[in-house]
N, C-alpha and C positions, 0 to 999 in steps of 0.2 A: 520607525516604529513597527516589530515584527506584526504580521496581520494575524486576524483571530483564529484561533485554530477550530477546526472540525470535530466533530464526535464521531466514535465508529461503531458499528452493530453488533460486534464482537460477542460483547459481555452479555448481552441477552438473547444469544442465539436458541436458548433452552428455558427461558425464564416468561418471555413476551413476545406474540406476533410481532412482525416487521412493522405495521401499522402504529402498534402501542409502543414501539422502539423509538420509530420517528418522532412522537408525541412525546416521549418521555426527555429523548436529547434535546429536542428544544424546548421543553420545559428548565432542564437543566443552563440551558441561555447558550447551547450552539446555534448557530446559524448554517452550515454546511455539515456533510455526514460522508461519512465512506460506506458503503453497504457491502456485507459478506454475502456473495455468491455461491451460498450454498443451505442445503436443508437445512433445518425446518424453513428458514426464511424465502428465501430465493434461489428457485432452481430454474433457470432459463427456459429450457424447454417445456416446462408447466407452466410459465408465468405469461399467459396471453395478453397481447396486445390493450384490451380492456383493461387488465388490471396494470400494466405499465402505465395507463395512460392515468387510473386512477392513482397511484401511489406517486405521480408526477403533481398532481392535482391535491393532494395531501401536503405534500412538502410546500407547495408555493403556497399554502392557506397558512402553512407555520413561518414561514418567511426562510425558508430551507432550501440549499442548494446541494444537487448530491453530487460532491466534488468525483469521487472516482468509486471503481466496482473491484472487489477483491475477492477469487475466488478459494482463498485459503491455501492452497497448494500441498495438502496433505497427501492427494493420490496424482496430481496433475506433475508431469516431468517433461521436461523438455529432452532431457540431457540422458534420457531411459535408453539402455542398447536394444531393448527390444522395438521394433519399428513399430508394433500394431499400439505399444502405448504411447510411443510420440505422435503416432497419427492418431490418435484418441484425444491426447493433447491438445493439438491443435486445433483438432475441431471442435472441443470445447470451448477453447478460448475464441474462437470462431463466433461462437454463440453470444459469449461475453461481451466481447466487442460487441456485436449488434445490441445487445442488451443496452450497454451504457449509451450508446448511441442513442435508442428509443428515450431511456431515461435521463436525456442531455446532458450526461455525465463527461467531465472532461477527460478522464483517463481511466484505463484497465493497469493495476498492480500485477506485473508478471515476475515471477520468478524462476530463475535458469532449471532449479531442479538440484536433484542429488545425486553422488556416486555412492557404488558398493564400498561400504566399509571395511571389508577384507581383501579385495581384490578389482581395484578400478583399472582400466584402461589410461596411457598416460593423459594428461591434462588436455592436448590439443586435440585430441579426438573428442572430448567429451564439450570442447568449445565448438568445435566446427557443426557438432549437433545441434547444438543452442544455438549458433546465430544461423543455420539454416531455416531450425524454426521461427526465429526473429524473423527471418527475411520471407517468411512463406506469409507470415500474419501481416508484416509492414502495409501490404496493398490494402488489405482492408481495412486499416485504421486508415490511409490515407483517403480511401472513397468514402467512409463515414465521418471523418471529422473527430475521430479519437486517438489520444497519445496512448501507447504501450510505454509505460512506465515501469523500468527493468527496478529491481528491488536487490538490495544487497542480502544474503543470506543462504543459511544453510551450507552446501559444501562446494558447490560447482564456482558460483559468485558471489566470493563474500567480500571482498575488498574495493576499496575507491579505485586501484588501479584495474581492476576488471572491468569494471564499469564504465571506466573513462575508454576504455582500449574495445568496446564492444561498440560502443555510441560511435567511435571513429572508425573502425570498420564499416559499420552498415551505414553511416553518413545518412541517415534517413531523418527528417524533419520530424517524423513521427514517433521516433524512438526517444525518450527520455527517462529521467532517474527516478525511481523512489529512493530516498537513501532517509534509511532506520537507524536512528541514533542506537539503540538498545543493542540491535543484531550487531551494530558496529564494534561495539565494546569489547565484543570477544577476542576482536581480531587487530583493531585499531585505533586510534583515537578521533572520535566523533567532530570535534572541531575540526582539526586537519583535513577529514574527510568531506566537510563542508567546502571548506576552502578549495580542495583540488576538483570538486564534481560542480562548482557554481554553474559553469556553462551549460551544464546537461540538467541541471535541477530542474523536475516537474512537481516533486511531491515530496512532502517532507512529513516523516512517521516519527511518533516521538512517544517514550515511553520508558520507564526505567528499569534497570536489573541490577544483578549481582553480579560479580565479575564472577568468570567459569560457569554461570548456571544462566541459560536462556530463557528469560522471561520478560513480560510484557506489562510491567506493575505499575502502579502510581508514580507519580513524579513526586520524588524525594523520598522515596520508600529504597533508594538503591544506589548504584555509584556514577551513575550519568552527570557529571556537571552542567546540569541546565544553565549556570550562569554563564558559563565560558562558551555553551550551545546558541544563548540567547546573544550573546557577543559575537560571534561567529556569524549569524542570519544577518545580524546588522550589519556588519563587516563589509560581507557579500553582498549586501543589497537586495538579499531575496524577498520577493513581493509573493511567491507564487503561493499553492494551496499548502496549510499543515493540516494534520490529520494527528490528535491525541489517539492511538490506536492500544487502548487500556485494555489487558485482558484479566477482569477482576467478576469472577461469574458469582461471587458470593456476596461482594459489596459494592455492585457499579455502580450507582449513583453515587456512593462517596467517594469511590475513587475518582470517578470523573470531575465531581464537585470539588473536591482537594488539590487535584492536577490542574484545574482550570486557575483557581485561586492561586496557586502557587505562581503561575505562568504571567498572570495578572499582574500578580506582585513584581515580577522581572520586566514589566514594562510591555507585555503582550497587548494587543487590543482586546477589549470585550466586545 
């Protein structure tokens, strides 16, 4: 049986405080969560050790595990051609790795970044920049016991073959993969991707979307075949963490509740 999915704080960023969000997710039946490390919820530089301890206690009191921390990547870019932006991305990711350690989270989600839409350099140049950034961060992950989970998405690394190649080249036990089925749909079969990346899979992101549109919608509202995804998860024997990464600020409770119910109907653990 696929393991019970966790919830994501994304949809509640602008409507509830972080503590209120944790309580809301627990009330909805989630027992694990991915935290978005972004204001107004959680900014590492302004989140004191006492606040980190208090958040751990709150999660423990609600039977919640913090699975992963995700900085959203609207601004961070390991593939930036500007060395200053790359250095700042690495610096902030180091803070987030420390945050994950302090919150006893298993992983930090990392996206390679994006390229210029009009005049990008040849792919190998961007690849080297991303690999250099990852290799700079992995000693921190080793020291603090946190996995760096490279996600498919955006423009530099969006296919499963690229995820596999980067994991093979870095060859580090603390580098794994976050495979996002909605991101995958735009470029490949999510079920085929799951089979190909099984050996490196550290975290699974589930949400729905329409073909040709980037979305993280409630399950059953788009074109991702979750019957096939569930079958693939069973076939590869994946028992790691899964997060419902639903982004629905208008009706987050209902979106999460209906998505959970659809997964339970497919045999995911409650």
